[in-house]
N, C-alpha and C positions, 0 to 999 in steps of 0.2 A: 504494500500500500504506500502511495506517495504522500509525503508530508509537505504541506505548504508552509514554509518558514516565514513568509510575509504576513500571514494571517495573525491577527491579534489573539493572544491566548485568552481563554475564557476567564481566568482569574484576574488578569490585568483589566479586561473589559469591565468586569463586575466592580473592581475597585475604583475605576474611573467614574462609572455611573454613580456609585455610592458617595464618592467625594463631591461630585457635582451636586447631588441632591443635598448633601450636608451644607454646602456653601449657599445654596438657594434658600434653605430653611433657616440659616443663621440670621441673627439680627444685625445684618450688615447695613450700613447707611446707604441711602439712595445716592447714585452717582451725581445727581443734580445738586444735592445738599453739600456734598464734598466740594464740588466746583464752586458753589457760593461761598463756602468757608475759605477756600483758597483765594478767591477774588477779594474777600474782605481783608485777608492777611496781607495781600500785595499792596494795599493802599495804606498800610499802617505807617506810623511815624518812623523816621530813620531810613526810609527808602527814597533814594534819589530818582527822580523821574527824568526821562530824556529831555534835554533842552533846559534843564534847571540851571540857574545862575550860580556858578561856582567861583565867581571872581573874588569873593571874600575869603576863600579857602587858601591856606598856605601849605605847600608841600615841602617836606623836609627829606632830603635824600643825601646819603653819604656818597661822595664821588671818590672812587678809588682810581688813582692814576695808572695808566698803562705801564706794564712792567717791561723790562729789557727784552724778555723772551716772548713777547706778544706783538701782534700786528692787527690792524683793522682791515678787514677785507673790503676792497673797493666796490664789490658787487652787492654783498648782503649787509655790509656795515657792521658786522659782528666782530668783537675782539676775539681773536683766536691765538692759540699757542703756535710758536714757530714750527712745530712738527706738522701743522695743518697747512703750511705754506705750499702752494702748488706751483705758482708762477708769479713772476714780477715782470710787468710790462709798462714801459713809459713812466717808471717811478711809482706805479700802483701795484699793490699786492693783492693776490687772489687766493682764496682758500680752496682746498681740495673739493669741498662740497659744491662750490659754484662752478667748477670746471667739469664735474661729472655729469 
């Protein structure tokens, strides 16, 4: 007798149906109510909206100078280690990622 290995086994099919029925009977919130709750949370205080005026904000960044064994790629403008140097042309350095 040939066996169809693609057919879902009966014990697996029964457990799928049982778990689906358990989920349906559970006291799960309605999808629309969850969406409403998320929408209300999105407009809470502390969330910056697109186009908000940030001119009064001050950004503090520590600038680390480029080291002797680093270069700035002329194509991607990332600071790379000298081991990533692939080519120098007309005084500009290019990294291996930009040439591949």
